[in-house]
Phi, psi and omega in degrees: 000134186288147176241106174305322177296318178299314179299320175304309178299314177307310180302321186290317179304318179297317183295320179298312187300317177295320184289319179295319182301308179302324181269006170091001182273071196293319181298317176296314183303321173300316179298323176290323171296328163302318178293324175298315190293327184280328192259332183298145181263355179268102185315316184291319179290331175291317176303314174296319181300313179303315183297312177299325176300316181296320180291327176292316177303317182293321178296319179286359182058028169266074197295332179295321183280328180296318177292326178296309178301309175305316178295327174295320178306301184297328173294313181276346184218077175288352174234142004291143193303303186293325176300315181298314178289329167304309177297322176293319177307314177292318179297325173298325172290330175296310178305317181296315184297332177266011181058030177263078195283332175298313183289328176301301183295329176294329177291323179297318173300325174289321177303305187307301187295322173305307175299318184299318191267006184277355178052230184291356181275348178303135176241173173300321177292319182288324175294315182295320180293307179307317180296321178293317177300312180305320172300306174310313178290328177288324178301337177287322175294333177287320178303311176299315178296317183290331186280343182278127181258157181265074175271178179280140009278123185304314187294329177289309177296331182284322175296324177289321182289329173287323172305314175293326176301308182298327176294313182291318176307307186294321180300314182283325177292330180289343177287339175299330183296333179294345185042055177240123188306311187297316186293320180292320177297322176296322175291319178301320175299311183293323179297313176298330174291328174294320175290324175301309187297317180301319177293319178293328181291321177299315181298323187265012189285148180298126184281147176292146180278160177081010181275145178282168179298320175298317179295324182290328181288321178302312185303310179302320181299319182291320179302312176304311183297321184290322187281334181306315180298328186281333176290312178304316181294323180293323183291316180298320179287317176301330180296323179307312178295314188299325183290342179293338172308323180287347173266358182088006181258123177219125179212180180312314189287324168304322182288313183309303184304322178297321184292323179294315176309314179298326178288318188278328182228065186306326180294322180269329180239080182294118186300329182284345174271321188270356183239033184274040176075035171300123178264309180052173177263119185277073180267143192260051180293144174279134179204156178252127177239109185290155175269133192293140178285157174274119179258120185230132177308148178304328185267017177295115184238355188259303190233091188230143177295126177307312188246156177286330175057236181271008178309335175297343180284357191282351175275357179284157182300148182269138175055055175273097179267117186249153183260348182287130186069030183287317190279120185241117177283159180251000000 
């Protein structure tokens, strides 16, 4: 049975929401939109009103209410997928700005999971948002890996460093599957940096006490021999980003790899030459760049990656720049 008074109240609420917004009373308009969302019997109207309420609170810089409403929205309306992920992305930004990092990373994980489980509902935009969230999460694994120094007892810390290395490697290698050029370039940069960091950690590791002069010399030779293949892998992988210039792709991560090559091999990659204002077309072509395998001598006994992980990916074609799915909206 129709309820005329209810319909009148609903109409009045909509009018108030509109009047407040036109009058610049953004926060009051947001509150009225919340009321519409709560009272409407039309699910689509409720969804739209709730989203607008969050956006208006956001516009009014009432971030506590914006976060509250956004959180309510993504919980109640996981579909349409793109809108839900865009909303989670903004919610994550709010938590980051407020230094609520636990909730920030939780939202990023939700974005990655929602896109992964979306099946045929996945879109270029959902992939792009998930790839960006995945990159931030992978960067945390790199920080955990990077912060561990190879002090004594060497064997225990080496095993832990290798464990963290494998976790970070897997996180970045998984990003390649998104086929988002910028994210793949970032993953390539970080994988090279993982190898470089491991090499540097070996060279700067704490030496055991009680060695004779002859033993110290032998130990230094062994450490240098162990560190060298990791630096070579770092150079090889950074070069993969450098090679993207020939395809017309240039972004922050390509530049970072160029800068690192200039640091590692200044004779071959002069920084004033490779950073001389190349503009290029900042195109977001989708491509898959395989990760170079780590080549370690068979008698390598000190520092060897425990698991092959994604090294099987190295048989894929190099620099496969594809135009399919190339346009990525922001």
